C-alpha positions as a printed Julia matrix, in Angstrom:
113×3 Matrix{Float64}:
 -15.67  -20.39   -0.49
 -14.95  -22.88   -3.27
 -11.42  -23.67   -4.41
 -11.81  -21.8    -7.7
 -13.11  -18.72   -5.92
 -10.27  -18.87   -3.41
  -7.68  -19.04   -6.2
  -9.32  -16.12   -8.0
  -9.3   -14.06   -4.82
  -5.66  -14.97   -4.17
  -4.72  -13.93   -7.72
  -6.58  -10.62   -7.32
  -4.88   -9.93   -3.98
  -1.46  -10.73   -5.49
  -2.12   -8.36   -8.41
  -3.25   -5.65   -6.01
  -0.14   -6.11   -3.86
   2.17   -5.91   -6.88
   0.45   -2.77   -8.17
   0.62   -1.2    -4.71
   4.27   -2.05   -4.09
   5.35   -0.9    -7.56
   3.46    2.4    -7.51
   4.43    3.24   -3.95
   8.08    2.4    -4.75
   7.91    5.0    -7.51
   6.74    7.66   -5.06
   9.47    6.69   -2.58
  12.09    6.98   -5.35
  10.9    10.4    -6.44
  10.43   11.91   -2.97
  12.94   10.26   -0.64
  15.93   10.17   -3.03
  17.81    7.33   -1.4
  19.38    4.24   -3.03
  16.77    2.59   -5.22
  17.28   -0.9    -3.82
  16.65    0.33   -0.28
  13.53    2.27   -1.27
  11.99   -0.55   -3.28
  12.73   -3.09   -0.54
  11.24   -0.73    2.05
   8.08   -0.22   -0.01
   7.68   -3.98   -0.46
   8.22   -4.73    3.25
   6.0    -1.9     4.48
   3.2    -3.03    2.16
   3.75   -6.65    3.14
   2.68   -5.54    6.63
  -0.18   -3.19    5.8
  -1.68   -4.58    2.58
  -2.85   -7.97    3.88
  -4.29   -6.37    7.02
  -6.12   -3.73    5.01
  -7.52   -6.32    2.61
  -8.65   -8.52    5.48
 -10.33   -5.56    7.21
 -12.05   -4.55    4.0
 -13.18   -8.02    2.88
 -14.07   -9.66    6.18
 -14.64   -6.85    8.7
 -16.34   -4.62    6.12
 -14.21   -1.63    7.1
 -14.95    1.5     5.09
 -12.39    2.43    2.44
 -11.71    5.97    3.67
 -11.04    5.13    7.35
  -9.04    2.11    6.23
  -6.85    4.17    3.89
  -6.37    6.77    6.64
  -5.16    4.09    9.04
  -2.8     2.69    6.39
  -1.4     6.17    5.66
  -0.69    6.73    9.35
   0.91    3.31    9.86
   3.01    3.53    6.74
   3.96    7.13    7.52
   5.25    6.06   10.91
   7.23    3.21    9.35
   8.71    5.51    6.7
   9.75    8.02    9.36
  11.43    5.22   11.33
  13.25    3.75    8.32
  14.37    7.08    6.9
  15.28   10.13    9.01
  12.44   12.21    7.6
  10.39   13.13   10.63
   6.83   11.99   11.16
   5.2    14.79    9.13
   7.24   14.01    6.01
   6.76   10.27    6.53
   3.0    10.76    6.58
   3.17   13.09    3.55
   5.15   10.49    1.57
   2.72    7.79    2.67
  -0.26    9.92    1.66
   1.19   10.58   -1.8
   2.1     6.91   -2.26
  -1.32    5.68   -1.16
  -3.16    8.24   -3.28
  -1.29    6.96   -6.33
  -1.78    3.27   -5.56
  -5.45    3.7    -4.6
  -6.11    5.78   -7.71
  -4.44    3.21   -9.96
  -6.38    0.45   -8.22
  -9.65    2.24   -8.87
  -8.73    2.67  -12.55
  -7.65   -0.95  -12.97
 -10.54   -2.57  -11.13
 -13.3     0.02  -11.67
 -15.39   -2.27  -13.84
 -15.26   -5.3   -11.54
C-alpha cells in the first residue's frame, strides 16, 4: 500500500470511529440515563476496543459484515453490562440499538464509495 493510500485509509477509519463513537454515545445517553461524561467516555473506550478489531477483520480477514456485527454486539453488550449494572440482556439490547444506529449511519454516509 502506498503512503497516500495508507493516509486515506487512516482518515476513513478515523471518520468511521468518530461517527461510531458519537452515534453510540447518543444511544447510551438515551437508554442508560447515567451521567453524560461517563456514558460518552464508556462509548469511546468500548469502541476503541471493538472498532479497530472489527475493521481489521473486515479489511484483512474478509469477515462478513453480519457475523462481524453480531460479534461486536455481543462483545460490547458484555462490556456495557459490566460497566453498568444492567444485566447481560439489557447490555446486549443497548449494544444492538447502538450498533444498528452506527451501522445504518455508516451505510448512509459511505453508500456511494
